[in-house]
ZAMAR-622457 format. One line per field, with one value per residue (C-alpha): residue number from 1; x negated, y, z negated. Coordinates in nm, 4 decimals. Layout:
<recs>
num (NUM ...)
c1 (X ...)
c2 (Y ...)
c3 (Z ...)
</recs>
This chain:
<recs>
num (1 2 3 4 5 6 7 8 9 10 11 12 13 14 15 16 17 18 19 20 21 22 23 24 25 26 27 28 29 30 31 32 33 34 35 36 37 38 39 40 41 42 43 44 45 46 47 48 49 50 51 52 53 54 55 56 57 58 59 60 61 62 63 64 65 66 67 68 69 70 71 72 73 74 75 76 77 78 79 80 81 82 83 84 85 86 87 88 89 90 91 92 93 94 95 96 97 98 99 100 101 102 103 104 105 106 107 108 109 110 111 112 113 114 115 116 117 118 119 120 121 122 123 124 125 126 127 128 129 130 131 132 133 134 135 136 137 138 139 140 141 142 143 144 145 146 147 148 149 150 151 152 153 154 155 156 157 158 159 160 161 162 163 164 165 166 167 168 169 170 171 172 173 174 175 176 177 178 179 180 181 182 183 184 185 186 187 188 189 190 191 192 193 194 195 196 197 198 199 200 201 202 203 204 205 206 207 208 209 210 211 212 213 214 215 216 217 218 219 220 221 222 223 224 225 226 227 228 229 230 231 232 233 234 235 236 237 238 239 240 241 242 243 244 245 246 247 248 249 250 251 252 253 254 255 256 257 258 259 260 261 262 263 264 265 266 267 268 269 270 271 272 273 274 275 276 277 278 279 280 281 282 283 284 285 286 287 288 289 290 291 292 293 294 295 296 297 298 299 300 301 302 303 304 305 306 307 308 309 310 311 312 313 314 315 316 317 318 319 320 321 322 323 324 325 326 327 328 329 330 331 332 333 334 335 336 337 338 339 340 341 342 343 344 345 346 347 348 349 350 351 352 353 354 355 356 357 358 359 360 361 362 363 364 365 366 367 368 369 370 371 372 373 374 375 376 377 378 379 380 381 382 383 384 385 386 387 388 389 390 391 392 393 394 395 396 397 398 399 400 401 402 403)
c1 (-18.5009 -18.8100 -18.9342 -19.1089 -19.3653 -19.5142 -19.1614 -19.0846 -19.4141 -19.3750 -19.0239 -19.1568 -19.4840 -19.4365 -19.7452 -19.9769 -20.1048 -20.0850 -20.4417 -20.3800 -20.0466 -20.2164 -20.4925 -20.2353 -19.9973 -20.2158 -20.2728 -19.9029 -19.7215 -19.3525 -19.1510 -18.7804 -18.6521 -18.3189 -18.0836 -18.1773 -18.5516 -18.7638 -19.0197 -19.1773 -19.1640 -19.1732 -19.4935 -19.6811 -19.9917 -19.9469 -20.1482 -19.8735 -19.6804 -19.3428 -19.1328 -18.7758 -18.6933 -18.3449 -18.1304 -18.1191 -18.2999 -18.1920 -18.4494 -18.3924 -18.5559 -18.5492 -18.4402 -18.3882 -18.4024 -18.1298 -18.0269 -18.1360 -18.0105 -18.0079 -18.1969 -18.0996 -18.0335 -18.2690 -18.2137 -18.3788 -18.6552 -18.7088 -19.0300 -19.1342 -19.4402 -19.6270 -19.6304 -19.8064 -20.0751 -20.1369 -20.1543 -20.3286 -20.0708 -19.8357 -19.4906 -19.2596 -18.9494 -18.8371 -18.7199 -18.4925 -18.3104 -17.9282 -17.8938 -18.1311 -18.4010 -18.6915 -19.0001 -19.3198 -19.5995 -19.9210 -20.2185 -20.3742 -20.6931 -20.4869 -20.2508 -20.5427 -20.6886 -20.3547 -20.3312 -20.6845 -20.6698 -20.3320 -20.2704 -19.9188 -19.8306 -19.9777 -19.7816 -19.4562 -19.5000 -19.5934 -19.2982 -19.0622 -19.2084 -19.1537 -18.7984 -18.7317 -18.8860 -18.6717 -18.3578 -18.4458 -18.5000 -18.1755 -17.9958 -18.1616 -18.0629 -17.7034 -17.7057 -17.8482 -17.5795 -17.3035 -17.4483 -17.4728 -17.1116 -16.9921 -17.1928 -17.0624 -16.7031 -16.7656 -16.9297 -16.6387 -16.3914 -16.5865 -16.5760 -16.2001 -16.1442 -16.3581 -16.1645 -15.8273 -15.9239 -16.0615 -15.7581 -15.5110 -15.6934 -15.6746 -15.3113 -15.3152 -15.6481 -15.5006 -15.2190 -15.4633 -15.6698 -15.3593 -15.2218 -15.5696 -15.6064 -15.2572 -15.3606 -15.6794 -15.4830 -15.2116 -15.2138 -15.2719 -15.6034 -15.7278 -15.7728 -16.1416 -16.0486 -15.7688 -15.9963 -16.2767 -16.0329 -15.9038 -16.2595 -16.3555 -16.0621 -16.1575 -16.5259 -16.4216 -16.1848 -16.4443 -16.6926 -16.4300 -16.3529 -16.7309 -16.7588 -16.4599 -16.5991 -16.9274 -16.7342 -16.5405 -16.8656 -17.0241 -16.7351 -16.7693 -17.1437 -17.1024 -16.8235 -17.0176 -16.7258 -16.9321 -16.8529 -17.1598 -17.0625 -17.3605 -17.4157 -17.7257 -17.8422 -18.1166 -18.2623 -18.4014 -18.0509 -17.9145 -18.1996 -18.1510 -17.7768 -17.8449 -18.0961 -17.8293 -17.5744 -17.8045 -17.9281 -17.7353 -17.8647 -18.2125 -18.2166 -18.0534 -18.3207 -18.6121 -18.6864 -18.8677 -18.7568 -18.9867 -18.8952 -19.1845 -19.1785 -19.4965 -19.4997 -19.1833 -18.9095 -18.6449 -18.2793 -18.1881 -17.8884 -17.7069 -17.3903 -17.3884 -17.1754 -17.3910 -17.7137 -17.5908 -17.4805 -17.8160 -18.0225 -17.7717 -17.8186 -18.1944 -18.2108 -17.9703 -18.1723 -18.4907 -18.3314 -18.1879 -18.5237 -18.7450 -18.7736 -18.6866 -18.9550 -19.0635 -19.1105 -18.9469 -19.0845 -18.9280 -19.1528 -19.0336 -19.2481 -19.2283 -19.3693 -19.4017 -19.3115 -19.3661 -19.0328 -18.8480 -19.0256 -19.0061 -18.8602 -18.8336 -19.0004 -18.8945 -19.0515 -18.8629 -19.1224 -19.0677 -19.2740 -19.0368 -19.0687 -19.1497 -19.0275 -19.1804 -19.2916 -19.0705 -18.7697 -18.8686 -18.6549 -18.3847 -18.2857 -18.1383 -17.8884 -17.5374 -17.4724 -17.8371 -17.9423 -18.2931 -18.2958 -18.0166 -17.6793 -17.7845 -18.0398 -17.7838 -17.5435 -17.2409 -17.3963 -17.4968 -17.7852 -17.8737 -18.2069 -18.1703 -17.7939 -17.6111 -17.3906 -17.2111 -17.5312 -17.4179 -17.6268 -17.9350 -17.7287 -17.5474 -17.8782 -18.0070 -17.6892 -17.6667 -18.0243 -18.0210 -17.6962 -17.8940 -18.1666 -18.4059 -18.5926 -18.6100 -18.8389 -18.9887 -19.3460 -19.4328 -19.7158 -19.4919 -19.2574 -19.4071 -19.1855 -19.4841 -19.7232 -19.4508 -19.6290 -19.3318 -19.1763 -19.1702 -18.8683 -18.9553 -18.7001 -18.7647 -18.4797 -18.5066 -18.4512 -18.2118 -17.9498 -18.1145 -17.9183 -18.0471 -18.4108)
c2 (14.7335 14.9161 14.8303 15.0959 14.8674 15.1423 15.2381 14.8744 14.8198 15.1358 15.0229 14.6662 14.7697 15.1078 15.0403 15.0840 15.4216 15.5665 15.4627 15.1082 15.0984 15.2360 14.9721 14.6971 14.7823 14.6711 14.3364 14.2477 14.0417 14.0922 13.7876 13.7407 13.3782 13.2290 13.0599 12.7219 12.7742 12.6116 12.8759 12.6751 12.3015 12.1624 11.9752 12.1443 12.3709 12.7082 13.0379 13.2954 13.5352 13.6476 13.9580 13.9622 14.2711 14.1631 13.8538 13.5755 13.2613 12.9575 12.8232 12.4514 12.1749 11.7962 11.6433 11.2853 11.1044 11.2529 11.5076 11.8568 12.1491 12.5191 12.7061 13.0532 13.2684 13.5651 13.8781 14.2078 14.3261 13.9824 13.7854 13.4236 13.2058 13.3813 13.0909 12.8500 13.1082 13.2014 12.8389 12.7133 12.4315 12.2980 12.4622 12.3724 12.4418 12.4599 12.7869 12.8065 13.0939 13.1029 13.3702 13.5694 13.6833 13.9211 13.8646 14.0497 13.7932 13.8403 13.5903 13.4501 13.6652 13.9868 13.8775 13.7996 14.1423 14.3045 14.1184 14.2129 14.5766 14.6550 14.5304 14.6920 14.5009 14.1809 14.2172 14.2773 13.9691 13.7463 13.8705 13.8064 13.4583 13.3727 13.5086 13.2747 12.9778 13.0558 13.0748 12.7490 12.5833 12.7017 12.5827 12.2415 12.2286 12.3151 12.0369 11.7925 11.8954 11.8479 11.5099 11.4014 11.5020 11.3111 11.0044 11.0149 11.0297 10.7378 10.5334 10.5944 10.5053 10.1838 10.1018 10.1682 9.9395 9.6704 9.6997 9.6850 9.4019 9.1915 9.2286 9.1819 8.8598 8.7056 8.6021 8.4166 8.2584 8.1285 7.9770 7.8169 7.6695 7.5316 7.3581 7.2308 7.0740 6.9196 6.7822 6.6391 6.4554 6.3318 5.9633 6.0588 6.2072 5.8469 5.8632 5.9671 6.2351 6.3889 6.3845 6.5568 6.8185 6.8823 6.9128 7.1488 7.3766 7.3736 7.4595 7.7407 7.8792 7.8651 8.0513 8.3220 8.3457 8.3901 8.6642 8.8448 8.8269 8.9866 9.2541 9.3552 9.3486 9.5883 9.8348 9.8231 9.8883 10.1798 10.3365 10.2708 10.0627 9.7392 9.6181 9.4561 9.2248 9.1408 8.7908 8.5795 8.4304 8.1728 8.2107 7.8591 7.7279 7.9489 7.8529 7.4766 7.5069 7.6755 7.4106 7.1504 7.3669 7.3697 7.0098 6.8884 7.1531 7.1268 6.7533 6.7978 7.0476 6.8795 7.1900 7.1596 7.3827 7.4120 7.6002 7.6960 7.8775 8.0373 8.0347 8.0910 8.2828 8.3936 8.4716 8.8017 9.0186 9.0155 8.9542 8.5696 8.6033 8.8818 8.7043 8.3893 8.5857 8.7665 8.4531 8.2680 8.5286 8.5316 8.1505 8.1459 8.3993 8.2003 7.8888 8.0744 8.2072 7.9053 7.6593 7.2971 7.1108 7.4415 7.5175 7.7522 7.8228 8.0215 8.1431 8.3109 8.4708 8.7203 9.0672 9.4140 9.6614 10.0372 10.2179 9.9005 9.7383 9.3668 9.1888 8.8684 8.8750 8.6270 8.5685 8.3833 8.2760 8.1052 7.9779 8.1409 8.3614 8.6687 9.0284 9.3184 9.5932 9.8436 9.6583 9.6103 9.8910 9.8738 9.5094 9.6071 9.8380 9.7039 9.5698 9.5969 9.3053 9.2214 9.1201 9.1158 8.9514 8.6930 8.5527 8.4812 8.1954 8.1672 7.9308 8.0742 7.8196 7.7193 7.8538 8.2230 8.1905 8.5161 8.6817 9.0090 9.1767 9.2195 8.9712 9.1768 9.4935 9.3001 9.1833 9.5387 9.6751 9.3952 9.4188 9.8016 9.7798 9.5811 9.8428 9.6270 9.6454 9.4279 9.4472 9.2327 9.1583 9.0154 9.0790 9.0633 8.8576 8.5663 8.2667 8.0674 8.1294 8.1743 8.4037 8.3900 8.6432 8.7027 8.8676 8.9890 9.0765 9.2384 9.2179 9.3785 9.1446 9.3913 9.6333 9.9720 10.1678 9.9393 10.0058)
c3 (-7.5851 -7.6905 -8.0420 -8.2563 -8.4252 -8.6370 -8.7784 -8.8507 -9.0231 -9.2256 -9.3433 -9.4243 -9.5828 -9.7530 -9.9682 -9.6663 -9.5717 -9.2243 -9.1305 -9.2387 -9.0452 -8.7337 -8.7617 -8.8089 -8.5304 -8.2402 -8.4178 -8.4409 -8.1772 -8.0938 -7.9804 -7.9183 -7.9523 -7.8352 -8.0793 -8.2325 -8.1786 -8.4445 -8.5619 -8.8403 -8.9009 -9.2525 -9.3132 -9.0344 -9.0770 -8.9225 -8.9503 -8.8851 -9.1073 -8.9758 -9.0239 -8.8943 -8.6821 -8.5575 -8.5645 -8.8239 -8.9192 -9.1337 -9.3744 -9.4336 -9.6309 -9.5986 -9.9340 -9.8090 -9.4701 -9.2553 -9.5348 -9.4410 -9.6530 -9.5826 -9.8603 -9.7369 -9.4370 -9.3715 -9.1605 -9.0610 -9.2963 -9.4542 -9.4058 -9.4223 -9.3895 -9.6691 -9.9212 -9.6873 -9.6070 -9.9720 -10.0810 -9.7681 -9.7578 -9.4914 -9.4500 -9.7364 -9.5198 -9.1609 -8.9973 -8.7012 -8.5308 -8.5535 -8.2836 -8.0619 -8.3060 -8.2738 -8.4949 -8.5703 -8.5982 -8.7929 -8.7851 -9.1070 -9.0906 -9.0637 -9.3436 -9.5667 -9.5033 -9.5868 -9.9103 -10.0235 -9.9084 -10.0656 -10.4208 -10.4180 -10.0966 -10.2333 -10.5643 -10.3750 -10.1514 -10.4475 -10.6480 -10.3557 -10.3143 -10.6804 -10.6683 -10.3817 -10.5619 -10.8679 -10.6533 -10.4849 -10.8139 -10.9447 -10.6347 -10.6830 -11.0503 -10.9544 -10.6981 -10.9523 -11.2148 -10.9543 -10.8556 -11.2163 -11.2864 -10.9802 -11.0706 -11.4261 -11.3033 -11.0568 -11.3304 -11.5702 -11.2895 -11.2370 -11.6082 -11.6183 -11.3255 -11.4845 -11.8121 -11.6409 -11.4063 -11.6825 -11.8990 -11.6134 -11.5062 -11.8424 -11.8358 -11.4946 -11.5897 -11.9113 -11.7118 -11.4662 -11.7542 -11.9199 -11.6049 -11.5184 -11.8623 -11.8213 -11.4860 -11.6316 -11.9021 -11.6590 -11.5611 -11.1989 -11.3020 -11.3437 -10.9679 -10.9125 -10.6543 -10.8664 -11.1797 -10.9917 -10.8651 -11.2226 -11.3537 -11.0724 -11.1569 -11.5203 -11.4443 -11.2181 -11.4781 -11.7474 -11.5168 -11.4561 -11.8269 -11.8856 -11.6237 -11.7617 -12.1169 -11.9810 -11.8039 -12.1219 -12.3275 -12.0727 -12.0980 -12.4772 -12.4600 -12.2150 -12.4286 -12.7520 -12.8747 -12.9205 -13.2728 -13.4366 -13.7235 -13.9530 -14.0781 -14.1403 -13.8169 -13.7705 -13.4236 -13.4160 -13.4498 -13.1734 -12.9360 -13.0086 -12.9447 -12.6132 -12.5179 -12.5745 -12.3739 -12.0714 -12.1057 -11.8066 -11.5622 -11.7041 -11.6352 -11.2946 -11.1845 -11.3657 -11.5737 -11.9043 -12.1917 -12.4967 -12.8144 -13.0307 -13.3640 -13.4869 -13.8674 -14.0752 -13.8897 -14.1417 -14.0894 -13.9353 -14.0110 -13.6777 -13.4877 -13.4215 -13.1026 -12.9528 -13.0368 -12.8711 -12.5633 -12.5459 -12.5382 -12.3288 -12.0578 -12.0890 -12.0678 -11.7795 -11.5988 -11.6516 -11.5162 -11.2136 -11.0984 -11.1723 -10.8926 -10.9585 -11.1586 -11.3319 -11.6990 -11.9511 -12.3005 -12.5722 -12.8568 -13.1717 -13.4500 -13.7385 -13.6550 -13.8000 -13.5303 -13.5337 -13.5662 -13.6472 -13.9406 -14.0155 -13.7168 -13.5251 -13.1791 -12.9116 -12.5758 -12.2999 -12.0431 -11.7172 -11.4259 -11.1729 -10.8802 -11.0913 -11.0718 -10.8880 -11.1333 -10.9519 -11.0702 -11.4359 -11.5788 -11.3154 -11.3758 -11.7097 -11.5413 -11.4849 -11.1317 -11.0267 -10.8142 -10.6960 -10.3300 -10.0785 -10.1111 -9.8468 -10.0893 -10.3511 -10.4029 -10.6291 -10.8827 -11.2173 -11.2776 -10.9139 -10.7884 -10.7169 -10.7748 -10.7747 -11.0265 -11.0971 -11.2175 -11.5703 -11.7705 -11.8382 -11.8966 -12.1639 -12.3101 -12.3289 -12.4833 -12.7423 -12.8473 -12.8729 -13.0691 -13.3257 -13.3365 -13.1352 -12.8016 -12.4904 -12.1876 -11.9131 -11.8118 -11.4729 -11.2302 -10.9313 -10.7193 -10.5197 -10.4271 -10.3146 -10.6054 -10.8733 -11.1272 -11.3603 -11.6007 -11.9736 -12.1313 -12.4782 -12.7452 -13.0863 -13.3389 -13.6880 -13.9825 -14.1448 -14.0196 -13.9263 -14.1854 -14.4609 -14.3847)
</recs>
């Protein structure tokens, strides 16, 4: 089929006069491509501007590895390739034919001359380009909005499951604990083997009870239903009690734990249970990621913090494997785990022992419920050099609504 190049150019570029069209016509190439031909490749540098005469092309973009999306389909009279030429950048999208397609092709030097010699044409091309960018941005926003809605629903479904599972497990767990305690007190428990079995059941039940408590606390935090009961709390007493609680594992793994108070640290108005859980999780985390024979130090001092006012600051420092800076914010999200499952065990205080990934999320939620802040400082993760980590907590002396 014969193609009237002059007529096509006149329809496409009505801003050009007859002389300009006549000069342009010999510089244009006409090509027909079969279906599924890649005309432009995203990321590649090309020096050609294309005008569609007949057929159709799909313009696609790679948003993630293996995830290519169609931005739009273009047909006769439309053009593409102008953005890369105007910006002198690689192609921002790929273009492929969907059926036999005929294109007029113009090299960069000819395109640049057209843009300079015809302000009207240049303005029309620029306006079309911006319209496309705006449409692409709107499509991306719509995709993000849909993805956010889906994630919110999935997150709520996960919370609902956690809440139901934790409540449903309580009754059978209470039964197990009761019978295990009866077994421990039964005369047959005098036998070393039976006694150890009973103690093992009790330890496992206590661990399950602790995990379920954490699960319920997380659902309360996420639904903003966490009830903060204010009472005078002396952090020194809480930390000393925790040191006593972990004494056996500290001795077993030859870990030193020093608690240091700089100056006078007064009582804070806080929820005793949540404060205990907060530092329980931080200390448990320090034990978990510190190799045997390492050291843990907890330091507390009075501070005046911008946006908070008078507060108690606490640093929980360990000589453990450290945390890569890329994970510093993510580790406070529920269910987030650093490393692969193969690197984790089921023990809560064994070296690198795994857990449900709720501890630090609980810490963040409890601290923020008190109007405080928590963050981690670590230069990186290195199991040979062990640079360690420092978790820092700031808790206001008084309830936020009391100034």
